[in-house]
C-alpha positions as CSV (number, residue, x, y, z in Angstrom):
1,X,8.6,-17.2,17.0
2,X,7.4,-17.4,20.8
3,X,5.9,-13.9,21.7
4,X,6.4,-14.7,25.3
5,X,8.0,-17.4,26.8
6,X,7.3,-18.4,30.4
7,X,9.3,-21.0,32.2
8,X,9.1,-21.9,35.9
9,X,7.9,-18.5,37.1
10,X,6.8,-17.9,40.7
11,X,4.5,-15.0,41.1
12,X,3.8,-12.7,44.1
13,X,1.4,-10.3,45.5
14,X,1.5,-8.5,48.7
15,X,4.2,-10.6,50.0
16,X,2.1,-13.9,49.5
17,X,2.8,-16.5,46.8
18,X,0.1,-16.7,44.6
19,X,1.2,-18.9,41.4
20,X,4.4,-21.5,41.1
21,X,6.3,-22.9,38.4
22,X,4.0,-21.5,35.4
23,X,5.0,-22.6,32.1
24,X,3.6,-21.5,28.9
25,X,4.5,-20.0,25.4
26,X,2.9,-17.9,23.3
27,X,3.6,-17.9,19.6
28,X,2.7,-15.5,16.8
29,X,-1.2,-15.3,15.8
30,X,-2.0,-17.6,19.4
31,X,-5.2,-16.8,21.0
32,X,-4.6,-17.5,24.4
33,X,-7.5,-17.7,27.3
34,X,-6.0,-17.6,30.7
35,X,-8.9,-19.2,33.0
36,X,-8.9,-20.3,36.5
37,X,-10.1,-19.7,40.1
38,X,-9.8,-16.4,41.9
39,X,-7.0,-15.6,43.6
40,X,-4.7,-18.0,41.2
41,X,-2.4,-15.3,40.2
42,X,-4.6,-14.3,36.7
43,X,-4.3,-10.5,37.0
44,X,-0.6,-10.7,38.9
45,X,0.2,-12.6,35.6
46,X,-0.9,-9.5,33.5
47,X,1.0,-7.3,35.3
48,X,3.9,-9.3,35.2
49,X,3.7,-9.3,31.2
50,X,3.1,-5.6,31.3
51,X,6.3,-5.0,33.3
52,X,4.4,-3.4,36.1
53,X,5.6,-6.0,38.8
54,X,8.5,-8.3,39.1
55,X,8.4,-11.9,39.1
56,X,9.7,-13.8,42.1
57,X,11.5,-16.2,40.4
58,X,11.7,-17.9,36.9
59,X,12.0,-16.7,33.4
60,X,9.4,-14.7,31.4
61,X,10.7,-13.5,28.1
62,X,9.5,-11.5,25.2
63,X,10.6,-12.6,22.0
64,X,10.2,-11.4,18.3
65,X,11.0,-7.8,19.1
66,X,8.1,-7.3,21.4
67,X,9.0,-4.6,23.9
68,X,6.5,-4.0,26.7
69,X,5.2,-0.6,25.3
70,X,3.9,-2.2,22.5
71,X,1.3,-4.5,24.0
72,X,-2.2,-3.3,23.4
73,X,-3.6,-3.4,26.8
74,X,-7.2,-3.7,27.7
75,X,-7.9,-3.3,31.4
76,X,-10.7,-3.9,33.9
77,X,-12.7,-0.4,34.1
78,X,-13.4,1.0,37.1
79,X,-16.8,3.2,37.8
80,X,-14.2,6.2,37.7
81,X,-12.7,5.5,34.4
82,X,-16.4,5.0,32.7
83,X,-17.0,8.5,33.7
84,X,-13.9,9.7,31.8
85,X,-15.0,13.2,30.4
86,X,-12.9,13.0,27.0
87,X,-14.3,12.8,23.4
88,X,-14.3,9.1,21.8
89,X,-11.3,10.4,19.1
90,X,-9.4,11.7,22.4
91,X,-9.6,8.5,24.2
92,X,-8.5,6.0,20.9
93,X,-5.7,8.5,19.7
94,X,-4.5,8.2,23.6
95,X,-3.3,4.8,22.5
96,X,-0.5,6.4,20.3
97,X,1.2,8.3,23.4
98,X,4.0,5.6,24.1
99,X,5.1,6.2,20.3
100,X,4.2,9.6,20.4
101,X,7.4,12.1,19.7
102,X,7.1,15.9,20.7
103,X,4.3,17.7,21.5
104,X,1.9,16.8,19.2
105,X,0.5,13.5,17.7
106,X,1.9,13.0,14.1
107,X,-0.6,12.9,11.2
108,X,0.6,9.2,10.9
109,X,-0.8,8.4,14.5
110,X,-4.3,10.2,13.4
111,X,-4.5,8.4,10.6
112,X,-4.1,5.5,12.7
113,X,-6.7,6.4,15.3
114,X,-9.3,6.8,12.4
115,X,-8.7,3.6,10.6
116,X,-8.8,1.6,14.4
117,X,-12.2,3.5,14.9
118,X,-13.5,2.5,11.1
119,X,-12.4,-0.8,12.1
120,X,-14.4,-1.1,15.2
121,X,-17.3,0.4,13.8
122,X,-17.0,3.9,15.9
123,X,-16.1,6.3,13.5
124,X,-19.4,8.0,13.7
125,X,-19.0,8.4,17.5
126,X,-15.6,10.2,17.5
127,X,-16.9,13.5,18.5
128,X,-19.3,11.9,21.1
129,X,-18.0,11.8,24.9
130,X,-16.6,9.1,26.3
131,X,-18.7,9.2,29.2
132,X,-22.4,9.4,27.5
133,X,-21.5,6.0,25.6
134,X,-23.1,2.3,26.5
135,X,-20.9,-0.4,27.8
136,X,-20.4,-2.0,24.7
137,X,-19.7,1.0,22.8
138,X,-17.0,2.0,25.5
139,X,-15.5,-1.2,25.0
140,X,-15.4,-1.0,21.4
141,X,-13.4,2.7,22.2
142,X,-10.9,1.0,24.4
143,X,-10.1,-1.9,22.1
144,X,-9.7,0.7,19.4
145,X,-7.2,2.6,21.6
146,X,-5.3,-0.5,22.3
147,X,-5.3,-1.2,18.9
148,X,-3.3,2.0,18.3
149,X,-0.6,0.7,20.6
150,X,0.5,-2.5,18.9
151,X,0.6,-4.6,15.8
152,X,1.3,-7.5,17.5
153,X,-0.4,-8.5,21.0
154,X,-3.4,-7.8,22.4
155,X,-3.5,-8.1,26.6
156,X,-7.1,-8.1,27.5
157,X,-7.9,-8.2,31.5
158,X,-11.6,-9.7,31.7
159,X,-12.8,-7.1,29.0
160,X,-16.8,-8.5,28.9
161,X,-17.3,-7.8,32.8
162,X,-20.5,-5.6,33.3
163,X,-21.5,-6.2,29.4
164,X,-25.2,-7.8,28.4
165,X,-25.0,-11.4,26.5
166,X,-25.7,-9.7,23.2
167,X,-22.7,-7.2,23.6
168,X,-20.3,-10.1,25.2
169,X,-21.0,-12.0,21.9
170,X,-20.5,-9.3,19.6
171,X,-17.5,-8.3,21.7
172,X,-15.9,-12.1,21.2
173,X,-16.5,-12.2,17.3
174,X,-14.7,-8.8,17.3
175,X,-11.7,-10.4,18.9
176,X,-11.6,-13.5,16.9
177,X,-11.6,-11.3,13.8
178,X,-8.5,-9.2,14.9
179,X,-6.9,-12.1,15.6
180,X,-7.8,-14.5,12.1
181,X,-8.0,-11.3,9.6
182,X,-5.2,-8.9,11.3
183,X,-2.6,-11.3,12.6
184,X,-2.8,-10.0,16.0
185,X,-1.8,-12.4,19.1
186,X,-4.5,-12.3,21.7
187,X,-4.1,-13.0,25.4
188,X,-7.4,-12.9,27.3
189,X,-8.2,-13.5,30.7
190,X,-11.7,-14.6,31.3
191,X,-13.9,-16.2,33.8
192,X,-16.2,-17.4,30.7
193,X,-15.3,-20.9,30.2
194,X,-17.7,-21.4,27.4
195,X,-16.4,-18.5,25.2
196,X,-12.7,-19.5,26.4
197,X,-12.8,-23.2,24.8
198,X,-14.7,-21.9,21.9
199,X,-12.7,-18.9,20.7
200,X,-9.4,-19.3,21.6
201,X,-6.8,-21.7,20.4
202,X,-4.8,-22.0,23.7
203,X,-6.0,-22.2,27.5
204,X,-3.6,-21.7,30.7
205,X,-5.6,-22.7,33.7
206,X,-4.4,-21.0,36.7
207,X,-4.7,-23.1,40.3
208,X,-2.8,-22.3,43.2
209,X,-1.4,-25.8,43.2
210,X,-0.3,-25.5,39.5
211,X,-1.3,-24.8,36.1
212,X,-2.0,-26.3,32.9
213,X,-1.0,-25.3,29.1
214,X,-2.0,-26.6,25.9
215,X,-4.3,-26.5,23.3
216,X,-8.0,-26.1,23.5
217,X,-8.4,-29.9,22.4
218,X,-5.9,-30.9,24.9
219,X,-7.5,-28.7,27.6
220,X,-10.9,-30.5,27.0
221,X,-9.4,-34.1,27.4
222,X,-7.8,-32.9,30.9
223,X,-8.9,-33.9,34.1
224,X,-8.1,-30.0,35.0
225,X,-11.0,-29.1,32.8
226,X,-13.4,-31.7,33.7
227,X,-13.1,-30.7,37.2
228,X,-13.6,-26.9,36.7
229,X,-16.3,-27.4,34.6
230,X,-18.2,-29.8,36.7
231,X,-18.8,-32.0,33.7
232,X,-20.6,-29.2,31.4
233,X,-20.5,-29.8,27.6
234,X,-18.5,-26.7,26.0
235,X,-20.7,-27.2,22.9
């Protein structure tokens, strides 16, 4: 069943149209990478999926009972956010806020936060201050936080920006494991074309004059990929 069904969607930002006639479908268990030129509407699409902005036209539908508040979201970090003065445990637990009832977090929510810290191998950092962590450690914390919000869909907006190559490769392996072993659907905005075609199952390539959607195999055979990659190999 489709988690997200997008048909004929037009996206706008600050009064200007940034994407026209978007058509794609995200099925349960897919790993979709969204790539494309700057200004092609990638971040605007993310905001539309989250319900932060309305589409100009077309149909963007959530299926399989998915609610916008049940999407685990890992946004781009600002410098101010990297300096956030809270413990790792507090940051991860904040991912349960949307499902929180009353003043206090429940025992089940605390257990979920601990489980996700364990999954991301950051349990030993739980009492450390978030602002004092390395960039790679901070991304693991934010990913654990996002996992506390969802059992269905992770939405990641350029999550490896600013990370060194070793940490970046490790992060991609973690996302692949979450998709493969935990069955969580992934949508990731990325400028890293090499990793996009080597890790994902589907590609949405956004352009100002249209878009491509299909499997990685179909994308590698497309004129869109060949023009964008400059003929570089994906191997």
